Short mmCIF file of the C-alpha atoms (twelve columns), coordinates in Angstrom:
data_MODEL
# 
_entry.id   MODEL 
# 
loop_
_atom_site.group_PDB 
_atom_site.id 
_atom_site.type_symbol 
_atom_site.label_atom_id 
_atom_site.label_alt_id 
_atom_site.label_comp_id 
_atom_site.label_asym_id 
_atom_site.label_seq_id 
_atom_site.Cartn_x 
_atom_site.Cartn_y 
_atom_site.Cartn_z 
_atom_site.pdbx_PDB_model_num 
ATOM 1  C CA . MET A 1  -8.673 -10.100 -4.705  1 
ATOM 2  C CA . SER A 2  -8.615 -12.779 -7.312  1 
ATOM 3  C CA . ASN A 3  -6.296 -15.928 -5.719  1 
ATOM 4  C CA . ASN A 4  -7.774 -15.463 -2.502  1 
ATOM 5  C CA . GLU A 5  -4.915 -14.978 -0.766  1 
ATOM 6  C CA . ASP A 6  -5.269 -14.491 3.266   1 
ATOM 7  C CA . TRP A 7  -2.467 -11.971 4.131   1 
ATOM 8  C CA . LEU A 8  -3.646 -9.739  5.901   1 
ATOM 9  C CA . LYS A 9  -3.889 -11.197 9.444   1 
ATOM 10 C CA . SER A 10 -3.946 -8.164  11.436  1 
ATOM 11 C CA . LEU A 11 -3.936 -4.265  11.487  1 
ATOM 12 C CA . ILE A 12 -1.343 -4.607  14.623  1 
ATOM 13 C CA . THR A 13 2.178  -3.831  14.699  1 
ATOM 14 C CA . LYS A 14 4.742  -3.672  17.392  1 
ATOM 15 C CA . THR A 15 6.438  -0.315  15.961  1 
ATOM 16 C CA . PRO A 16 5.210  2.576   13.718  1 
ATOM 17 C CA . GLN A 17 8.140  1.596   11.049  1 
ATOM 18 C CA . GLU A 18 6.183  -1.841  11.104  1 
ATOM 19 C CA . GLY A 19 3.239  -0.075  10.338  1 
ATOM 20 C CA . ARG A 20 4.411  1.781   7.818   1 
ATOM 21 C CA . GLU A 21 5.856  -1.430  6.104   1 
ATOM 22 C CA . LEU A 22 2.304  -2.960  5.855   1 
ATOM 23 C CA . ALA A 23 0.795  0.364   5.067   1 
ATOM 24 C CA . ILE A 24 3.288  0.155   1.855   1 
ATOM 25 C CA . THR A 25 2.431  -3.414  1.488   1 
ATOM 26 C CA . MET A 26 -1.571 -2.599  1.779   1 
ATOM 27 C CA . ALA A 27 -1.107 0.061   -1.123  1 
ATOM 28 C CA . ARG A 28 0.653  -2.448  -3.169  1 
ATOM 29 C CA . LYS A 29 -1.694 -5.449  -2.937  1 
ATOM 30 C CA . THR A 30 -4.588 -3.015  -3.460  1 
ATOM 31 C CA . ILE A 31 -2.936 -1.403  -7.001  1 
ATOM 32 C CA . GLY A 32 -1.995 -5.114  -7.791  1 
ATOM 33 C CA . ALA A 33 -5.892 -6.172  -7.066  1 
ATOM 34 C CA . ILE A 34 -7.132 -3.239  -9.602  1 
ATOM 35 C CA . GLN A 35 -5.353 -3.700  -11.984 1 
ATOM 36 C CA . SER A 36 -3.775 -7.507  -12.304 1 
ATOM 37 C CA . ASP A 37 -2.314 -7.605  -15.789 1 
ATOM 38 C CA . PRO A 38 1.787  -7.450  -15.248 1 
ATOM 39 C CA . GLU A 39 2.553  -6.355  -18.643 1 
ATOM 40 C CA . ILE A 40 -0.213 -3.125  -17.878 1 
ATOM 41 C CA . LYS A 41 1.376  -2.437  -14.330 1 
ATOM 42 C CA . LYS A 42 4.880  -2.448  -16.160 1 
ATOM 43 C CA . GLU A 43 3.621  -0.192  -18.727 1 
ATOM 44 C CA . LEU A 44 2.462  2.123   -15.769 1 
ATOM 45 C CA . ARG A 45 4.962  1.940   -14.049 1 
ATOM 46 C CA . GLU A 46 7.640  3.095   -16.189 1 
ATOM 47 C CA . LYS A 47 5.213  6.101   -16.538 1 
ATOM 48 C CA . TYR A 48 4.671  6.810   -13.344 1 
ATOM 49 C CA . ALA A 49 8.205  6.475   -12.027 1 
ATOM 50 C CA . ARG A 50 9.117  9.842   -14.476 1 
ATOM 51 C CA . ASP A 51 6.159  11.748  -12.759 1 
ATOM 52 C CA . ALA A 52 6.014  13.335  -9.721  1 
ATOM 53 C CA . GLY A 53 2.841  14.057  -9.471  1 
ATOM 54 C CA . GLN A 54 1.808  10.625  -9.832  1 
ATOM 55 C CA . LEU A 55 4.740  9.478   -7.508  1 
ATOM 56 C CA . ILE A 56 3.078  12.167  -4.962  1 
ATOM 57 C CA . ALA A 57 -0.190 10.392  -5.231  1 
ATOM 58 C CA . SER A 58 1.178  6.973   -4.461  1 
ATOM 59 C CA . ALA A 59 2.679  8.625   -1.308  1 
ATOM 60 C CA . GLU A 60 -0.752 9.812   -0.485  1 
ATOM 61 C CA . VAL A 61 -2.339 6.424   -1.093  1 
ATOM 62 C CA . VAL A 62 0.445  4.772   1.376   1 
ATOM 63 C CA . ALA A 63 -0.041 7.826   3.931   1 
ATOM 64 C CA . LEU A 64 -4.164 7.061   4.001   1 
ATOM 65 C CA . GLU A 65 -3.190 3.312   4.361   1 
ATOM 66 C CA . PHE A 66 -0.768 4.385   7.359   1 
ATOM 67 C CA . GLN A 67 -3.476 6.267   9.334   1 
ATOM 68 C CA . THR A 68 -5.496 3.265   9.041   1 
ATOM 69 C CA . VAL A 69 -2.684 1.439   10.961  1 
ATOM 70 C CA . ALA A 70 -2.311 3.800   13.265  1 
ATOM 71 C CA . ALA A 71 -5.506 4.190   14.417  1 
ATOM 72 C CA . ALA A 72 -5.701 0.657   14.607  1 
ATOM 73 C CA . ASN A 73 -2.590 0.494   17.349  1 
ATOM 74 C CA . ASN A 74 -3.841 3.585   18.973  1 
ATOM 75 C CA . TYR A 75 -1.050 5.522   17.957  1 
ATOM 76 C CA . TRP A 76 1.423  3.408   18.991  1 
ATOM 77 C CA . LYS A 77 0.719  4.938   23.002  1 
# 
């Protein structure tokens, strides 16, 4: 990230729900780091919001991030 914001203190969460929310945040931060121009992001968002394939791809990114968080939390066992 360009602004050196220290937002990810830990992958450890109390519940799977918190883990999912963290995974969504991680995915959003990753996309924001890759495409930092807000105008381009707005333009792209309008396109993928109507494209089922791109929405599914976005969900896959969140799922991958959730796998990381779940593993870090020993799957909340």
